[in-house]
C-alpha positions as a Markdown table, in Angstrom:
| # | Residue | x | y | z |
|---|---|---|---|---|
| 1 | Met | 88.8 | 108.9 | 76.6 |
| 2 | Ala | 86.6 | 105.9 | 77.4 |
| 3 | Asn | 85.5 | 105.7 | 73.8 |
| 4 | Glu | 89.1 | 105.6 | 72.5 |
| 5 | Lys | 89.7 | 102.7 | 70.2 |
| 6 | Ile | 93.0 | 101.0 | 70.1 |
| 7 | Ser | 94.5 | 98.7 | 67.5 |
| 8 | Ala | 94.6 | 94.9 | 67.9 |
| 9 | Lys | 98.4 | 95.0 | 68.1 |
| 10 | Lys | 98.3 | 97.6 | 70.9 |
| 11 | Phe | 95.7 | 95.6 | 72.7 |
| 12 | Trp | 97.7 | 92.4 | 72.7 |
| 13 | Gln | 100.8 | 94.3 | 73.7 |
| 14 | Leu | 99.0 | 95.8 | 76.7 |
| 15 | Ser | 97.5 | 92.5 | 77.6 |
| 16 | Arg | 100.9 | 90.8 | 77.5 |
| 17 | Asp | 102.4 | 93.4 | 79.7 |
| 18 | Leu | 99.7 | 93.1 | 82.3 |
| 19 | Val | 99.7 | 89.3 | 82.4 |
| 20 | Thr | 103.5 | 89.3 | 82.6 |
| 21 | Thr | 103.5 | 91.7 | 85.5 |
| 22 | Trp | 100.8 | 89.7 | 87.2 |
| 23 | Ala | 102.8 | 86.5 | 86.8 |
| 24 | Gly | 105.9 | 88.3 | 88.2 |
| 25 | Leu | 104.0 | 89.6 | 91.2 |
| 26 | Cys | 102.7 | 86.0 | 91.8 |
| 27 | Val | 106.2 | 84.6 | 91.7 |
| 28 | Leu | 107.5 | 87.3 | 94.1 |
| 29 | Leu | 104.5 | 86.5 | 96.4 |
| 30 | Ala | 105.5 | 82.9 | 96.4 |
| 31 | Ile | 109.1 | 83.8 | 97.2 |
| 32 | Thr | 108.0 | 86.0 | 100.0 |
| 33 | Cys | 105.7 | 83.3 | 101.5 |
| 34 | Thr | 108.5 | 80.7 | 101.2 |
| 35 | Leu | 111.0 | 83.1 | 102.8 |
| 36 | Ala | 108.8 | 83.4 | 105.8 |
| 37 | Phe | 109.5 | 79.7 | 106.6 |
| 38 | Val | 113.3 | 79.8 | 105.9 |
| 39 | Pro | 115.4 | 80.6 | 109.0 |
| 40 | Leu | 117.8 | 83.3 | 107.8 |
| 41 | Gly | 118.0 | 85.2 | 111.0 |
| 42 | Ala | 118.5 | 88.9 | 110.5 |
| 43 | Gly | 118.6 | 88.3 | 106.7 |
| 44 | Asn | 114.8 | 87.8 | 106.4 |
| 45 | Leu | 114.0 | 91.5 | 106.8 |
| 46 | Pro | 116.3 | 93.0 | 104.2 |
| 47 | Ile | 115.4 | 90.3 | 101.6 |
| 48 | Ser | 111.7 | 90.9 | 102.2 |
| 49 | Leu | 112.1 | 94.7 | 101.9 |
| 50 | Val | 114.0 | 94.3 | 98.6 |
| 51 | Ile | 111.2 | 92.0 | 97.3 |
| 52 | Ala | 108.6 | 94.5 | 98.4 |
| 53 | Ala | 110.4 | 97.3 | 96.6 |
| 54 | Ile | 110.5 | 95.3 | 93.4 |
| 55 | Lys | 106.8 | 94.6 | 93.7 |
| 56 | Ala | 106.1 | 98.3 | 94.3 |
| 57 | Gly | 108.2 | 99.2 | 91.3 |
| 58 | Met | 106.4 | 96.8 | 89.1 |
| 59 | Val | 103.0 | 98.1 | 90.2 |
| 60 | Gly | 104.0 | 101.7 | 89.7 |
| 61 | Ala | 105.6 | 101.1 | 86.3 |
| 62 | Val | 102.9 | 98.9 | 84.8 |
| 63 | Phe | 99.5 | 99.4 | 86.6 |
| 64 | Met | 100.0 | 103.1 | 87.3 |
| 65 | His | 101.5 | 103.7 | 83.9 |
| 66 | Leu | 104.4 | 105.7 | 85.3 |
| 67 | Ser | 106.7 | 104.4 | 82.6 |
| 68 | Glu | 104.5 | 106.0 | 79.9 |
| 69 | His | 103.6 | 109.4 | 81.4 |
| 70 | Asn | 105.6 | 112.6 | 81.6 |
| 71 | Ala | 108.3 | 113.3 | 84.2 |
| 72 | Leu | 106.0 | 115.3 | 86.4 |
| 73 | Asn | 103.9 | 112.2 | 87.2 |
| 74 | Arg | 107.0 | 110.2 | 88.0 |
| 75 | Leu | 108.3 | 113.1 | 90.3 |
| 76 | Ala | 104.9 | 113.2 | 92.1 |
| 77 | Ala | 105.0 | 109.4 | 92.6 |
| 78 | Ser | 108.6 | 109.5 | 93.9 |
| 79 | Val | 108.0 | 112.3 | 96.5 |
| 80 | Gly | 106.2 | 109.9 | 98.9 |
| 81 | Pro | 109.1 | 107.4 | 99.4 |
| 82 | Ile | 111.6 | 110.2 | 99.5 |
| 83 | Trp | 109.6 | 111.9 | 102.2 |
| 84 | Ile | 109.4 | 108.7 | 104.2 |
| 85 | Phe | 113.2 | 108.3 | 103.9 |
| 86 | Ile | 113.7 | 111.8 | 105.2 |
| 87 | Met | 111.4 | 111.1 | 108.1 |
| 88 | Phe | 113.3 | 107.9 | 109.0 |
| 89 | Val | 116.6 | 109.7 | 108.9 |
| 90 | Leu | 115.3 | 112.4 | 111.2 |
| 91 | Leu | 113.8 | 109.8 | 113.5 |
| 92 | Gly | 117.1 | 108.0 | 113.7 |
| 93 | Ala | 119.0 | 111.2 | 114.3 |
| 94 | Asp | 116.6 | 112.0 | 117.2 |
| 95 | Tyr | 116.9 | 108.5 | 118.6 |
| 96 | Phe | 120.7 | 108.3 | 118.5 |
| 97 | Thr | 121.3 | 111.8 | 120.0 |
| 98 | Arg | 119.3 | 111.1 | 123.2 |
């Protein structure tokens, strides 16, 4: 697979996608850094988590090629966040029942 040749059109399309994603990640990083200095009170955490989720989605879709592979790869990549969610729900149930 290392010796696989791609056409010039495919090369420029891949390069454009990677550069666009990189620029988007840089913009989101700037927003995150700016948000750290804006006093929003309790609103900082949810906004930062939404930005982090968008960044994770961009990295997964473009750099991990999850948008191009079969459904089994996407399922395997989504099991981790689902498991974390289940663990937080169980943690909250334990905390609030004591």
